[in-house]
C-alpha positions as CSV (number, residue, x, y, z in Angstrom):
1,M,73.3,0.4,71.7
2,T,70.4,-1.9,71.4
3,N,68.3,-3.6,74.1
4,R,69.2,-7.0,72.8
5,R,71.2,-9.6,74.7
6,V,73.7,-11.6,73.0
7,F,74.6,-15.2,74.3
8,L,78.0,-16.6,73.3
9,F,78.5,-20.4,73.7
10,A,82.2,-21.5,73.8
11,N,83.4,-25.1,73.4
12,G,84.0,-25.8,77.1
13,D,81.8,-27.7,79.6
14,C,78.1,-27.5,79.2
15,N,76.5,-30.3,81.1
16,D,72.8,-29.1,81.9
17,L,71.4,-28.0,78.6
18,E,68.1,-27.2,80.0
19,F,69.6,-24.8,82.5
20,Y,71.0,-22.8,79.5
21,R,68.0,-23.2,77.3
22,R,65.9,-21.5,80.1
23,Q,68.1,-18.4,80.1
24,I,67.7,-17.7,76.4
25,K,64.6,-15.6,75.3
26,P,63.3,-15.6,71.6
27,E,64.6,-12.1,71.0
28,D,68.3,-12.9,72.1
29,L,70.9,-13.4,69.6
30,V,73.1,-16.6,69.7
31,V,76.6,-16.6,68.8
32,C,78.5,-20.0,68.7
33,V,82.1,-20.1,69.3
34,D,83.2,-23.0,67.0
35,G,82.2,-26.2,68.5
36,G,79.9,-24.5,70.9
37,S,77.4,-24.8,68.1
38,R,77.0,-28.5,69.1
39,Y,75.4,-27.6,72.4
40,V,73.1,-24.8,71.0
41,L,71.7,-27.3,68.4
42,A,71.3,-30.0,71.0
43,M,68.9,-27.4,72.8
44,G,66.8,-27.1,69.7
45,I,68.0,-23.5,69.2
46,R,69.3,-22.2,65.7
47,P,72.6,-20.3,66.1
48,T,72.6,-16.8,64.7
49,V,76.4,-16.9,63.9
50,V,79.3,-19.3,64.1
51,V,82.8,-17.7,64.9
52,G,86.2,-19.3,64.9
53,D,88.6,-21.3,62.9
54,F,86.2,-24.2,63.0
55,D,88.8,-26.8,64.1
56,S,86.2,-28.1,66.6
57,I,83.6,-28.7,64.1
58,D,83.5,-32.2,62.5
59,Q,82.0,-33.0,59.1
60,E,78.6,-34.1,60.4
61,L,78.2,-30.9,62.6
62,R,79.3,-28.8,59.6
63,R,76.7,-30.5,57.3
64,I,73.9,-29.8,59.8
65,L,75.0,-26.1,60.3
66,E,75.3,-25.5,56.6
67,K,71.7,-26.6,56.0
68,L,70.6,-23.6,58.3
69,P,70.7,-19.9,57.5
70,V,73.6,-19.4,59.7
71,E,76.4,-16.8,59.3
72,W,80.1,-18.1,59.4
73,V,82.6,-15.6,60.7
74,C,86.4,-16.3,60.3
75,D,89.3,-14.1,59.8
76,P,92.5,-16.4,59.2
77,A,94.9,-13.5,59.9
78,V,93.1,-12.7,63.3
79,A,92.8,-16.5,64.1
80,Q,96.5,-16.7,64.4
81,E,96.6,-14.2,67.4
82,Q,93.3,-14.5,69.0
83,S,91.3,-17.3,70.7
84,D,88.0,-18.3,69.1
85,L,86.1,-16.8,72.0
86,E,88.0,-13.4,71.8
87,M,87.1,-13.3,68.0
88,A,83.4,-13.9,69.0
89,L,83.5,-11.3,71.6
90,D,84.7,-8.7,69.2
91,Y,81.9,-9.8,66.7
92,A,79.2,-9.7,69.4
93,L,80.3,-6.2,70.4
94,S,80.0,-5.1,66.8
95,L,76.3,-5.8,67.1
96,K,76.2,-3.1,70.1
97,P,74.3,-5.3,72.5
98,S,72.9,-4.3,75.9
99,E,74.5,-7.3,77.6
100,L,76.7,-10.3,76.9
101,V,76.2,-13.7,78.4
102,I,79.1,-16.0,77.9
103,C,78.3,-19.8,78.4
104,S,80.5,-22.9,78.5
105,A,83.6,-21.0,79.0
106,L,84.7,-22.4,82.4
107,G,85.7,-26.0,83.7
108,G,87.5,-28.6,81.6
109,S,91.0,-29.7,82.0
110,R,92.7,-26.6,80.8
111,V,93.1,-24.0,83.7
112,D,94.9,-21.6,81.1
113,H,91.9,-21.6,79.0
114,A,89.4,-20.9,81.8
115,L,91.7,-18.0,83.1
116,S,92.1,-16.6,79.5
117,N,88.2,-16.6,79.2
118,I,87.8,-15.0,82.5
119,F,90.3,-12.3,81.6
120,L,88.5,-11.6,78.3
121,L,85.8,-10.1,80.3
122,T,87.8,-7.0,80.3
123,I,87.1,-6.5,76.5
124,P,83.3,-5.8,77.0
125,Y,84.2,-3.8,80.1
126,R,86.4,-1.4,78.4
127,A,83.6,-1.1,75.6
128,G,81.2,-0.1,78.4
129,V,79.0,-3.3,77.8
130,S,77.6,-5.5,80.6
131,A,79.1,-8.9,80.4
132,R,79.1,-12.0,82.6
133,I,80.2,-15.6,82.3
134,I,77.8,-18.3,83.6
135,D,77.5,-21.9,84.2
136,E,75.2,-24.1,86.2
137,R,76.5,-22.9,89.6
138,Q,78.7,-19.8,89.0
139,T,78.4,-16.3,87.7
140,V,81.6,-14.3,86.9
141,Q,81.6,-10.7,86.3
142,L,83.7,-7.5,86.7
143,V,82.8,-4.4,88.8
144,D,84.7,-1.1,89.1
145,R,82.0,0.9,91.1
146,Q,78.9,-1.0,92.2
147,L,77.2,-4.5,91.8
148,T,74.2,-6.2,93.2
149,V,74.7,-10.0,93.5
150,A,71.3,-11.9,93.6
151,G,71.2,-15.5,95.0
152,E,70.1,-17.4,98.1
153,A,71.4,-17.2,101.7
154,G,74.6,-19.3,102.1
155,D,75.8,-18.8,98.5
156,Y,79.5,-18.0,98.1
157,V,80.7,-14.8,96.9
158,S,84.5,-14.2,96.2
159,L,86.1,-10.8,95.3
160,F,89.5,-10.8,93.5
161,P,91.1,-7.6,92.6
162,L,92.5,-7.6,88.9
163,T,94.4,-4.3,89.6
164,P,97.1,-3.9,92.1
165,E,94.7,-2.6,94.6
166,V,90.9,-2.0,94.9
167,T,90.2,0.8,97.4
168,G,87.1,1.8,99.4
169,V,85.5,-1.7,99.1
170,V,82.1,-1.9,100.9
171,T,79.7,-4.7,101.0
172,E,76.3,-5.0,102.4
173,G,74.4,-8.3,102.7
174,L,77.6,-10.5,103.2
175,K,78.5,-12.7,106.2
176,Y,81.8,-10.9,106.6
177,P,81.2,-7.4,105.6
178,L,84.0,-5.0,104.4
179,Y,83.8,-1.3,105.5
180,G,85.7,0.7,102.9
181,E,88.7,-1.5,102.9
182,T,91.5,-2.0,100.4
183,L,91.9,-5.4,98.7
184,Y,95.2,-6.2,97.1
185,F,95.9,-8.2,94.0
186,A,96.7,-11.9,94.8
187,S,95.4,-11.7,98.4
188,S,92.8,-14.2,99.4
189,R,91.1,-11.4,101.7
190,G,88.0,-11.5,99.5
191,L,87.7,-15.3,99.1
192,S,84.5,-17.4,100.0
193,N,82.3,-14.7,101.6
194,E,78.7,-15.8,101.9
195,L,75.4,-14.2,101.2
196,L,73.1,-13.5,104.1
197,S,69.8,-13.3,102.2
198,E,68.8,-13.1,98.6
199,S,71.0,-10.2,97.6
200,A,74.3,-8.2,98.5
201,R,75.6,-5.0,97.3
202,I,79.3,-4.3,96.6
203,T,80.7,-1.0,95.8
204,A,84.4,0.3,95.4
205,A,85.9,3.6,95.1
206,S,88.8,2.7,92.5
207,G,90.2,-0.2,90.9
208,L,88.6,-3.4,89.2
209,L,87.1,-6.4,91.0
210,L,86.4,-9.9,89.7
211,V,83.3,-11.1,91.4
212,I,82.4,-14.8,91.4
213,H,79.0,-15.9,92.8
214,T,78.8,-19.7,93.4
215,K,75.5,-21.4,94.3
216,R,75.8,-23.5,97.4
217,T,73.5,-26.2,95.9
218,H,73.1,-27.1,92.3
219,N,69.4,-26.9,91.4
């Protein structure tokens, strides 16, 4: 596994381009999920790869991309069974990255798309690769044992079990602490906790937690 991060840009909401541009370092690889290439080009960044069935790329965007040394990845057979983001995740994992950062995969008018994208975090999780979905206010990631959440006092932190139960949940640095408790799937017990300072620690004995950190204010 390399020490290189891979950023994936989906075709969802991407409002503050400068926010995303600041996250990307020169050594990072940028994988565009179909029409997500439009955002990357608008940031003045050259995509490394474009993955998908390309149905969200119009002729003008295609002409721009074809002038660049960009790799195009599409498997028509797989495209019938997977979303563009799932294809892009499989490709990104083949690069053996140290971390995946997924952008513009939340929001929009389709709740089913947002949920599907969140559940796709289980793919890098099973591969043992750290992954998170980010937007201007939120960070979404999975934890099965331990996680430190960094932010500011007052930020929201929500914990959602993705397994029938998550046992031995302990939190440090949150307004409403948990002391070795069990959280159950579909319960709102872990909703809208708050950071007391700049970080909090979450541990669990068993099970899989979805952790959503939401900034209280949008900088």
